[in-house]
C-alpha positions as CSV (number, residue, x, y, z in Angstrom):
1,X,-38.0,-121.1,-17.3
2,X,-37.9,-120.3,-13.6
3,X,-34.5,-119.3,-13.4
4,X,-34.9,-116.9,-16.3
5,X,-37.7,-115.2,-14.6
6,X,-35.6,-114.8,-11.3
7,X,-32.8,-113.5,-13.4
8,X,-35.2,-111.0,-15.0
9,X,-36.6,-110.0,-11.8
10,X,-33.4,-109.3,-10.5
11,X,-32.4,-107.0,-13.3
12,X,-35.6,-105.2,-13.0
13,X,-34.9,-104.6,-9.3
14,X,-31.3,-103.5,-9.9
15,X,-32.3,-101.2,-12.6
16,X,-35.0,-99.6,-10.3
17,X,-32.4,-99.2,-7.5
18,X,-30.0,-97.8,-9.7
19,X,-32.4,-95.3,-11.4
20,X,-33.4,-94.4,-7.7
21,X,-29.9,-93.5,-6.7
22,X,-29.2,-91.6,-9.9
23,X,-32.4,-89.6,-9.2
24,X,-31.5,-88.9,-5.5
25,X,-28.0,-87.8,-6.6
26,X,-29.4,-85.4,-9.2
27,X,-31.9,-84.0,-6.6
28,X,-29.0,-83.6,-4.2
29,X,-27.0,-81.7,-6.7
30,X,-30.0,-79.6,-7.8
31,X,-30.7,-78.8,-3.9
32,X,-27.2,-77.6,-3.4
33,X,-27.1,-75.6,-6.6
34,X,-30.5,-73.8,-5.5
35,X,-29.0,-73.1,-2.2
36,X,-26.0,-71.4,-3.4
37,X,-28.1,-69.4,-5.9
38,X,-30.3,-68.2,-3.3
39,X,-27.7,-66.7,-0.9
40,X,-25.2,-65.8,-3.5
41,X,-22.3,-67.9,-2.6
42,X,-20.0,-70.3,-4.1
43,X,-20.8,-74.1,-4.2
44,X,-18.6,-76.7,-2.8
45,X,-15.9,-77.7,-5.0
46,X,-16.9,-81.5,-4.7
47,X,-20.3,-80.7,-5.3
48,X,-19.9,-78.9,-8.5
49,X,-22.9,-80.0,-10.8
50,X,-22.3,-80.3,-14.7
51,X,-23.9,-77.6,-16.4
52,X,-24.5,-75.1,-13.4
53,X,-22.5,-72.1,-13.8
54,X,-21.6,-70.0,-10.6
55,X,-19.5,-67.0,-9.9
56,X,-16.3,-67.6,-7.9
57,X,-14.7,-65.0,-5.7
58,X,-12.8,-61.8,-7.3
59,X,-9.5,-62.1,-8.8
60,X,-10.7,-65.8,-10.6
61,X,-10.9,-66.0,-14.2
62,X,-8.2,-68.3,-15.6
63,X,-8.9,-71.6,-17.2
64,X,-10.2,-73.5,-14.5
65,X,-12.9,-71.0,-13.7
66,X,-16.3,-71.1,-14.4
67,X,-16.7,-67.3,-14.9
68,X,-17.8,-66.5,-18.5
69,X,-15.0,-65.0,-20.6
70,X,-16.6,-61.5,-20.7
71,X,-16.4,-61.2,-17.1
72,X,-12.9,-62.3,-16.6
73,X,-11.5,-58.7,-16.6
74,X,-13.9,-57.7,-14.0
75,X,-13.6,-60.6,-11.6
76,X,-9.8,-59.8,-12.0
77,X,-10.4,-56.6,-10.7
78,X,-9.6,-56.9,-7.2
79,X,-6.0,-58.0,-7.4
80,X,-3.6,-56.2,-6.0
81,X,0.1,-56.1,-7.2
82,X,2.8,-58.0,-5.0
83,X,2.5,-59.3,-1.6
84,X,1.4,-56.1,0.0
85,X,-2.1,-56.4,-1.7
86,X,-2.5,-59.8,-0.1
87,X,-2.7,-58.5,3.5
88,X,-4.5,-55.3,2.4
89,X,-7.3,-57.4,0.6
90,X,-8.0,-59.7,3.4
91,X,-7.9,-56.7,5.8
92,X,-10.7,-55.2,4.0
93,X,-12.8,-58.3,4.3
94,X,-12.3,-59.3,0.6
95,X,-11.6,-62.4,-1.0
96,X,-7.9,-61.9,-1.9
97,X,-8.2,-63.1,-5.3
98,X,-4.5,-64.1,-5.9
99,X,-5.3,-67.7,-5.9
100,X,-7.8,-70.2,-7.5
101,X,-11.1,-70.4,-5.7
102,X,-10.4,-73.9,-4.4
103,X,-7.4,-72.8,-2.7
104,X,-9.2,-69.8,-1.0
105,X,-8.8,-70.4,2.9
106,X,-10.9,-67.5,3.8
107,X,-14.3,-67.8,2.0
108,X,-14.5,-70.5,-0.6
109,X,-13.1,-73.5,1.3
110,X,-15.6,-75.5,3.3
111,X,-16.0,-73.6,6.8
112,X,-15.1,-70.5,4.9
113,X,-17.7,-67.5,5.1
114,X,-19.1,-68.4,1.7
115,X,-19.6,-72.0,2.6
116,X,-21.4,-70.9,5.8
117,X,-24.0,-69.2,3.6
118,X,-25.8,-72.5,2.3
119,X,-29.4,-72.5,3.8
120,X,-30.6,-75.7,5.8
121,X,-33.5,-77.7,4.2
122,X,-36.1,-76.0,6.3
123,X,-35.0,-72.6,5.2
124,X,-36.0,-73.7,1.8
125,X,-39.2,-75.3,2.6
126,X,-40.4,-73.1,5.2
127,X,-39.3,-71.1,8.2
128,X,-40.3,-67.8,6.7
129,X,-37.8,-67.7,3.9
130,X,-39.4,-69.8,1.2
131,X,-40.7,-68.0,-1.7
132,X,-38.4,-65.1,-1.6
133,X,-34.7,-64.2,-2.0
134,X,-32.9,-64.4,1.1
135,X,-30.5,-61.5,1.9
136,X,-27.0,-62.1,3.1
137,X,-27.7,-59.9,6.2
138,X,-30.4,-62.2,7.3
139,X,-27.8,-65.0,7.4
140,X,-24.9,-62.9,9.0
141,X,-23.0,-63.5,5.7
142,X,-20.2,-61.3,4.3
143,X,-20.3,-60.7,0.5
144,X,-17.1,-62.1,-1.2
145,X,-15.3,-60.4,-3.8
146,X,-16.7,-58.4,-6.8
147,X,-18.5,-61.2,-8.4
148,X,-20.7,-61.2,-5.1
149,X,-20.9,-57.6,-4.6
150,X,-23.4,-57.0,-7.3
151,X,-25.3,-60.2,-6.9
152,X,-27.7,-59.1,-4.2
153,X,-29.5,-56.1,-3.1
154,X,-31.5,-53.6,-4.9
155,X,-30.6,-52.2,-8.1
156,X,-29.7,-48.6,-8.6
157,X,-30.8,-46.2,-11.3
158,X,-29.7,-43.0,-9.7
159,X,-25.7,-42.4,-9.2
160,X,-24.6,-42.2,-5.7
161,X,-20.8,-42.3,-7.1
162,X,-18.9,-40.6,-9.7
163,X,-15.7,-41.1,-11.8
164,X,-12.5,-38.9,-11.5
165,X,-10.8,-40.3,-14.8
166,X,-7.3,-39.4,-16.0
167,X,-6.4,-38.7,-19.5
168,X,-2.7,-39.7,-20.5
169,X,-2.3,-43.4,-20.4
170,X,-6.2,-44.0,-19.6
171,X,-7.8,-42.6,-22.6
172,X,-4.7,-41.7,-24.8
173,X,-1.3,-42.4,-25.3
174,X,0.1,-38.9,-26.5
175,X,-2.1,-38.4,-29.4
176,X,-3.1,-41.9,-29.9
177,X,-6.6,-43.0,-28.6
178,X,-6.6,-46.1,-26.5
179,X,-9.3,-48.4,-28.0
180,X,-11.1,-49.2,-24.9
181,X,-11.9,-45.5,-24.0
182,X,-14.7,-45.0,-26.5
183,X,-16.4,-48.6,-25.6
184,X,-16.4,-47.7,-22.3
185,X,-17.8,-44.2,-22.5
186,X,-20.5,-45.3,-24.8
187,X,-21.8,-47.1,-21.6
188,X,-21.6,-43.8,-19.6
189,X,-24.1,-41.9,-21.8
190,X,-27.8,-42.1,-22.7
191,X,-29.2,-42.1,-26.2
192,X,-29.4,-38.3,-26.1
193,X,-25.7,-38.1,-25.1
194,X,-26.2,-37.2,-21.4
195,X,-23.9,-38.6,-18.8
196,X,-25.6,-41.2,-16.7
197,X,-23.5,-40.6,-13.7
198,X,-21.0,-37.4,-13.0
199,X,-17.7,-37.6,-14.6
200,X,-14.7,-35.3,-14.4
201,X,-11.5,-35.6,-16.4
202,X,-8.7,-35.1,-13.9
203,X,-5.5,-34.4,-15.8
204,X,-2.2,-33.0,-14.7
205,X,-1.7,-31.3,-18.1
206,X,-1.6,-27.6,-18.0
207,X,-0.7,-26.6,-21.5
208,X,-4.4,-25.4,-22.8
209,X,-7.5,-24.2,-21.9
210,X,-10.5,-26.2,-20.6
211,X,-12.6,-25.9,-23.8
212,X,-9.8,-27.0,-26.0
213,X,-9.1,-30.1,-23.8
214,X,-13.0,-30.7,-23.9
215,X,-13.1,-30.6,-27.7
216,X,-10.3,-33.0,-27.7
217,X,-12.1,-35.6,-25.5
218,X,-15.5,-35.2,-27.4
219,X,-13.4,-36.1,-30.7
220,X,-11.6,-39.0,-29.0
221,X,-14.7,-40.5,-26.9
222,X,-17.3,-39.8,-29.4
223,X,-19.5,-38.4,-26.5
224,X,-20.4,-34.6,-25.9
225,X,-17.8,-33.5,-23.2
226,X,-18.0,-29.8,-21.7
227,X,-15.4,-27.6,-20.2
228,X,-17.1,-27.9,-16.8
229,X,-16.2,-31.7,-16.7
230,X,-12.4,-31.1,-17.3
231,X,-10.1,-30.4,-14.7
232,X,-6.5,-29.4,-15.5
233,X,-3.7,-29.2,-13.0
234,X,-4.0,-25.4,-12.9
235,X,-7.9,-25.3,-12.3
236,X,-7.6,-25.1,-8.4
237,X,-5.8,-21.9,-8.8
238,X,-9.1,-20.2,-9.3
239,X,-9.6,-20.3,-5.6
240,X,-6.3,-18.4,-4.9
241,X,-8.0,-14.9,-5.2
242,X,-5.3,-13.3,-3.0
243,X,-2.6,-13.6,-5.9
244,X,-5.2,-12.9,-8.8
245,X,-4.3,-9.0,-8.9
246,X,-0.6,-9.5,-8.5
247,X,1.9,-9.5,-11.1
248,X,3.1,-13.0,-11.4
249,X,5.7,-14.8,-13.5
250,X,4.0,-18.0,-15.4
251,X,6.2,-20.7,-16.8
252,X,5.1,-23.7,-19.1
253,X,3.9,-23.8,-22.5
254,X,0.9,-23.1,-24.6
255,X,-1.1,-20.1,-24.6
256,X,-0.1,-18.7,-20.9
257,X,-1.7,-15.6,-20.9
258,X,-4.9,-17.0,-21.9
259,X,-4.6,-19.6,-19.4
260,X,-3.6,-17.2,-16.6
261,X,-6.4,-14.6,-17.3
262,X,-8.9,-17.4,-17.5
263,X,-7.9,-18.4,-14.2
264,X,-8.3,-14.9,-12.5
265,X,-4.9,-13.5,-13.0
266,X,-4.8,-9.9,-14.0
267,X,-1.2,-9.2,-14.5
268,X,0.6,-12.3,-15.9
269,X,4.2,-11.9,-17.2
270,X,5.6,-14.8,-19.2
271,X,9.3,-15.9,-19.5
272,X,9.6,-14.6,-23.0
273,X,8.3,-11.3,-22.0
274,X,11.1,-11.2,-19.1
275,X,13.6,-12.3,-21.3
276,X,12.9,-9.6,-23.9
277,X,12.8,-7.1,-21.1
278,X,16.2,-8.2,-19.6
279,X,18.1,-9.6,-22.8
280,X,21.4,-10.1,-20.8
281,X,19.8,-12.8,-18.6
282,X,19.4,-15.5,-21.2
283,X,22.8,-16.5,-22.4
284,X,23.3,-20.2,-22.5
285,X,22.2,-20.5,-26.3
286,X,24.7,-18.6,-28.0
287,X,22.7,-18.6,-31.2
288,X,19.8,-16.8,-29.3
289,X,21.8,-14.0,-27.8
290,X,20.9,-10.7,-29.5
291,X,23.6,-9.2,-31.5
292,X,22.7,-5.6,-30.1
293,X,21.9,-5.5,-26.7
294,X,18.8,-3.2,-25.7
295,X,16.0,-3.8,-23.3
296,X,12.4,-3.6,-24.2
297,X,10.6,-0.2,-23.9
298,X,8.0,-1.9,-21.7
299,X,8.3,-1.6,-18.2
300,X,7.6,-4.7,-15.8
301,X,6.2,-4.0,-12.4
302,X,7.8,-5.9,-9.5
303,X,7.2,-9.8,-9.7
304,X,5.4,-10.8,-6.7
305,X,4.8,-14.6,-7.0
306,X,5.9,-17.4,-9.6
307,X,3.2,-19.9,-11.0
308,X,4.5,-23.1,-12.7
309,X,2.0,-24.5,-15.0
310,X,4.2,-27.2,-16.5
311,X,7.3,-28.2,-18.0
312,X,8.6,-25.6,-20.6
313,X,10.1,-25.9,-24.0
314,X,13.4,-24.2,-23.0
315,X,14.4,-25.4,-19.7
316,X,17.7,-23.6,-19.4
317,X,16.2,-20.1,-20.0
318,X,13.1,-20.9,-17.6
319,X,15.4,-22.2,-14.8
320,X,17.9,-19.2,-15.3
321,X,15.1,-16.6,-15.1
322,X,13.1,-18.1,-12.3
323,X,16.1,-18.5,-10.3
324,X,16.8,-14.7,-11.1
325,X,13.5,-13.6,-9.9
326,X,13.7,-15.7,-6.7
327,X,17.2,-14.5,-5.8
328,X,16.2,-10.5,-6.3
329,X,12.8,-10.6,-4.8
330,X,11.1,-10.0,-8.0
331,X,13.6,-7.7,-9.6
332,X,15.4,-9.7,-12.1
333,X,17.8,-7.0,-13.3
334,X,19.3,-6.5,-9.9
335,X,22.2,-8.4,-8.1
336,X,21.4,-11.5,-6.1
337,X,20.5,-11.1,-2.2
338,X,21.0,-14.4,-0.4
339,X,19.4,-13.0,2.6
340,X,16.1,-12.6,0.9
341,X,14.6,-15.5,2.5
342,X,12.0,-16.9,2.3
343,X,11.8,-16.0,-1.2
344,X,8.7,-14.7,-2.9
345,X,5.6,-17.2,-3.2
346,X,6.0,-20.2,-5.7
347,X,2.7,-21.9,-6.6
348,X,3.5,-25.2,-8.6
349,X,1.0,-27.2,-10.7
350,X,1.7,-31.0,-12.0
351,X,4.2,-32.7,-10.0
352,X,4.4,-35.7,-12.4
353,X,8.0,-37.0,-12.7
354,X,7.2,-39.0,-15.8
355,X,4.3,-39.5,-18.3
356,X,3.7,-41.8,-21.3
357,X,3.5,-40.7,-24.8
358,X,3.9,-42.9,-27.9
359,X,7.4,-43.8,-26.6
360,X,8.0,-47.4,-25.2
361,X,9.3,-45.7,-21.9
362,X,7.8,-42.6,-20.0
363,X,9.1,-39.1,-20.8
364,X,10.1,-36.5,-18.5
365,X,7.3,-34.5,-16.8
366,X,7.2,-31.2,-14.9
367,X,8.0,-32.9,-11.7
368,X,11.4,-33.6,-13.4
369,X,11.6,-29.7,-14.1
370,X,10.8,-29.1,-10.4
371,X,13.4,-31.5,-9.1
372,X,16.1,-29.3,-11.3
373,X,14.7,-26.0,-10.0
374,X,14.7,-27.2,-6.3
375,X,18.3,-28.6,-6.6
376,X,19.8,-25.6,-8.4
377,X,18.3,-23.2,-5.7
378,X,19.6,-25.4,-2.9
379,X,23.1,-25.5,-4.5
380,X,23.1,-21.8,-4.9
381,X,21.9,-20.7,-1.5
382,X,22.3,-23.8,0.6
383,X,18.3,-23.7,1.4
384,X,15.1,-25.5,0.4
385,X,12.9,-23.9,-2.1
386,X,9.5,-23.5,-0.5
387,X,6.2,-23.7,-2.3
388,X,3.2,-21.9,-1.1
389,X,1.0,-24.3,-2.6
390,X,1.2,-27.7,-4.8
391,X,-1.6,-28.5,-7.2
392,X,-2.4,-31.4,-9.5
393,X,-2.5,-34.9,-8.6
394,X,-1.6,-36.4,-6.0
395,X,-2.4,-33.1,-4.0
396,X,-5.3,-33.4,-1.8
397,X,-6.5,-29.8,-2.7
398,X,-6.9,-31.3,-6.4
399,X,-9.3,-34.1,-5.3
400,X,-11.3,-31.5,-3.2
401,X,-11.8,-29.2,-5.9
402,X,-12.7,-32.4,-8.5
403,X,-15.2,-33.5,-5.6
404,X,-16.8,-30.0,-5.9
405,X,-17.2,-30.3,-9.8
406,X,-18.8,-33.9,-9.1
407,X,-21.4,-32.3,-6.8
408,X,-21.9,-29.3,-9.2
409,X,-22.5,-32.0,-12.0
410,X,-25.0,-33.8,-10.0
411,X,-26.8,-30.5,-8.8
412,X,-27.2,-29.6,-12.5
413,X,-28.9,-32.8,-13.2
414,X,-31.0,-32.5,-10.3
415,X,-30.0,-35.8,-8.9
416,X,-31.1,-35.7,-5.1
417,X,-29.2,-38.7,-4.0
418,X,-25.8,-37.5,-2.5
419,X,-22.5,-38.8,-4.0
420,X,-21.1,-40.8,-1.6
421,X,-18.3,-42.7,-3.4
422,X,-15.6,-41.5,-5.8
423,X,-13.6,-43.8,-8.0
424,X,-10.4,-42.5,-9.4
425,X,-9.3,-44.0,-12.6
426,X,-5.6,-43.8,-13.6
427,X,-2.3,-45.2,-14.7
428,X,0.2,-44.1,-12.3
429,X,1.0,-45.3,-8.8
430,X,2.6,-42.5,-7.5
431,X,0.2,-39.9,-8.7
432,X,-3.3,-41.5,-9.2
433,X,-3.3,-44.1,-6.8
434,X,-1.3,-42.2,-4.2
435,X,-3.8,-39.3,-4.5
436,X,-6.9,-41.2,-4.4
437,X,-5.9,-43.1,-1.6
438,X,-4.6,-39.9,0.3
439,X,-7.9,-38.2,-0.3
440,X,-9.7,-41.2,0.9
441,X,-7.7,-40.9,4.0
442,X,-8.7,-37.2,4.3
443,X,-12.4,-38.1,3.9
444,X,-12.3,-40.9,6.6
445,X,-10.6,-38.6,9.0
446,X,-13.0,-35.9,8.0
447,X,-16.0,-38.2,8.8
448,X,-14.7,-39.5,11.9
449,X,-14.4,-35.9,13.5
450,X,-17.5,-34.1,12.2
451,X,-18.4,-31.1,13.8
452,X,-15.0,-29.9,14.2
453,X,-13.3,-27.2,12.0
454,X,-11.4,-28.7,9.0
455,X,-8.6,-26.8,7.2
456,X,-8.2,-27.0,3.3
457,X,-4.5,-27.9,2.9
458,X,-2.8,-27.1,-0.4
459,X,0.3,-29.4,0.7
460,X,-0.5,-32.4,2.5
461,X,1.5,-35.5,4.0
462,X,3.6,-33.6,6.2
463,X,6.7,-32.9,3.9
464,X,9.3,-30.1,4.3
465,X,7.7,-26.7,4.4
466,X,4.2,-28.0,4.3
467,X,1.5,-25.6,5.6
468,X,-2.3,-25.1,6.0
469,X,-4.0,-22.6,4.2
470,X,-6.1,-20.9,6.8
471,X,-9.4,-19.4,6.6
472,X,-9.0,-15.8,5.0
473,X,-5.7,-16.4,3.7
474,X,-4.8,-17.8,0.4
475,X,-8.3,-19.3,-0.1
476,X,-11.1,-17.1,0.6
477,X,-14.0,-18.2,3.1
478,X,-16.7,-19.0,0.6
479,X,-14.3,-21.5,-1.4
480,X,-13.2,-23.0,2.1
481,X,-16.7,-23.8,3.1
482,X,-17.5,-25.0,-0.6
483,X,-14.6,-27.5,-0.6
484,X,-15.4,-28.7,2.7
485,X,-18.8,-29.6,2.2
486,X,-18.5,-32.9,0.6
487,X,-20.7,-35.6,1.1
488,X,-18.5,-38.4,0.0
489,X,-17.3,-41.0,2.1
490,X,-14.9,-43.0,0.2
491,X,-12.5,-42.3,-2.7
492,X,-11.4,-45.6,-4.4
493,X,-8.2,-46.0,-6.7
494,X,-8.6,-48.0,-9.9
495,X,-5.3,-48.8,-11.6
496,X,-5.3,-49.6,-15.4
497,X,-2.7,-51.1,-17.3
498,X,-2.5,-49.1,-20.4
499,X,0.0,-46.3,-19.3
500,X,2.7,-45.7,-16.7
501,X,2.0,-49.1,-14.5
502,X,3.5,-52.1,-16.0
503,X,1.8,-55.2,-14.8
504,X,4.6,-57.7,-15.9
505,X,7.2,-55.9,-13.4
506,X,8.5,-58.5,-11.3
507,X,7.3,-57.8,-7.7
508,X,9.2,-59.8,-4.9
509,X,6.7,-62.1,-2.7
510,X,8.2,-60.5,0.5
511,X,6.1,-57.6,1.4
512,X,8.9,-55.9,3.4
513,X,11.4,-56.6,0.6
514,X,9.0,-54.8,-2.1
515,X,8.4,-51.9,0.0
516,X,11.8,-50.9,0.9
517,X,13.0,-51.7,-2.9
518,X,10.2,-49.4,-4.3
519,X,11.6,-46.1,-5.7
520,X,9.4,-43.2,-4.8
521,X,8.8,-40.9,-8.0
522,X,6.6,-38.6,-6.1
523,X,7.3,-34.9,-4.8
524,X,9.9,-34.0,-2.4
525,X,7.2,-32.4,-0.1
526,X,5.3,-35.7,0.1
527,X,6.5,-38.4,2.4
528,X,6.2,-42.1,0.9
529,X,3.6,-44.1,2.4
530,X,3.6,-47.7,0.9
531,X,-0.1,-48.1,1.9
532,X,-0.9,-45.0,-0.4
533,X,0.4,-46.8,-3.6
534,X,-1.7,-49.8,-3.2
535,X,-4.6,-49.4,-5.7
536,X,-8.1,-50.9,-4.6
537,X,-8.3,-52.4,-7.8
538,X,-6.3,-53.4,-10.9
539,X,-8.1,-53.7,-14.4
540,X,-6.7,-54.0,-17.6
541,X,-8.3,-50.7,-19.0
542,X,-10.9,-48.0,-18.6
543,X,-13.6,-50.3,-20.3
544,X,-13.0,-53.0,-17.4
545,X,-12.9,-50.3,-15.0
546,X,-16.5,-49.0,-15.7
547,X,-17.8,-52.5,-15.9
548,X,-16.5,-53.2,-12.5
549,X,-17.7,-50.0,-11.0
550,X,-21.1,-50.7,-12.2
551,X,-21.1,-54.0,-10.5
552,X,-19.6,-52.8,-7.4
553,X,-22.4,-50.2,-7.3
554,X,-25.3,-52.4,-8.3
555,X,-25.9,-49.8,-11.1
556,X,-28.1,-50.2,-13.9
557,X,-28.6,-47.3,-16.2
558,X,-32.2,-46.2,-17.2
C-alpha cells in the first residue's frame, strides 16, 4: 500500500513538473512572438511558434514561406533579375530577396538587422515603451524589404506619389486586354470613378489623338480616363513653339494632320502630300508609279523641319522622301547638295526598337525605322544624322512632361501634399526602366544642386550630337520654368512580366558577364549604362504593381 502511494506521488510530481515546463516553453514562444510583432521584425528560425504567422523579408513567397498566397506576388516585388540585382539591392539597404529568409545573412539571420530589433524584457514590461507600439527609429533598426515597409508608421490617405503607367505590354497586348489591368485600376478609383492617386498613361505610341487613346483606355479598364491623363510620345512637342509656325514634314501613320495641328503646328505637310507634289520621287513600287507624270497644282513652301511621329506604313516611300528633304535643305525637287550640313532640324518621337502585340515575338517599332534612316543617311553622306530633339521613353524630357501632368492632376483635385515619388510601371528594360532610372538620376542631381540653374534637355546621356535646349531657344521660358518646378525626389522603376521582358530568360550569375553580354536596344544617342536597366522592383503584372506600391507608401484609400 505504501509503495503504491509513493508511486502515485511520484507520478503527480512528474506530471506537475512536465506541465510547468510546457507552460514555460509556451510563455517563452509567446514572449518572442509578441516582441517580433511589436517591432515589425522576423522571428528567429529556431523559435518559430506553430500557428503564429509572420512576414519574412521581401522576395520570399515560396513553399517554405509563411507569407499568405495573396501576398506572394507582393513580397516577391523587390527581386531584381540577374546577379546585378544582388549588389544593387544590398546597396540600397534592403533584403536582397534572392534567397529563402533562413539563408539571408544581412537581416534575417541571428545578429542581422531584423534580429537586433527584438526588445529586451524590460522594454515590454516598463521603461517607457510599455503599452504602445514601438517604432523602429527608436531602436535604431532598419526596415527590411517590402513586407516590413508597410508594417510600421502612419497610414496615408492623401497621395504623395503618382503612377506613370505604360500601355502596350502592361495593360494590353495589341488589342487584347491583359486581365490584371482591370482589377488593378478598380483599386485606383473610388465609388464615383475618381482616381485616388494621380495617374498618367505614358505610351510611346503616336498614331492617334489623346482623346481616342483615352476612350480606348476607359473601355479596357472600366474606369473613366480623360485625355489629360494620356501622354503620347509626341506630347512634349507642344512646348517646342519655335517650330509651330514653320512648314514641317510629318512622318508616321494615323490622322497625321490632326495630330500635328492639335500639337500646335500650323503648316504640317505629310509624306503623301509631298509624293503627290513630286511624283518622280517615289518609284520603288512600280505598281504605284503614275502612268502619266504630272505634279500637283498645290505649291508647297520650303520644308524647314522634319517631325517623326512613329513608324510609317510604307517604309521605302518615307525613307526616300525624308532623305530627299534632308539632302536638298527642304526643296525635295532639287538635286542633292552634300555640303548642306548640318541638315534641317529633325525631331523624333518614340525610339522603341521593338514592341509587343499578339505575336509570340516582339515586332519592329519606330526605333527600327530610325536605325534605317540613320544608316542610309550616313552611307550616302558619310556623316551622322543629327536630331534636334528626341522624345518618348526613355528621354528625360518625356518624364519631365509626365511629371508636370502628375502635378496638374494633383492641383486639380486640390491635394495639398506635394508629389514626392513617381512609380513608372512598364514592360521594357531599355525604355521604361532605363527612362525611369535616368529621370531618377536627374532628380537626385537636381535636388543635390538646389539653387543652381537647371537646363531642360531634350536629349540626354551624353550621346553623339546631344545638346541642351537653352532658355528662349527651342523651349520657351514659361515651359522651362514649369518643367523645372517639380517637387519629386525619386522616380522608381517597376518592371512587369506581361510584355517585352521575359523573366524566364537565362541570366549568367556573374555580374560582369551578364553586363557585357547584354545587347543594348536603346537609341544610338543614349549610351549604355548597366545600372540604368536594373529595375527597382519586378512583379508579375500591373495588379501586383499597384499592391506593392500601396504597401511601400503605407497608402490606404478613403
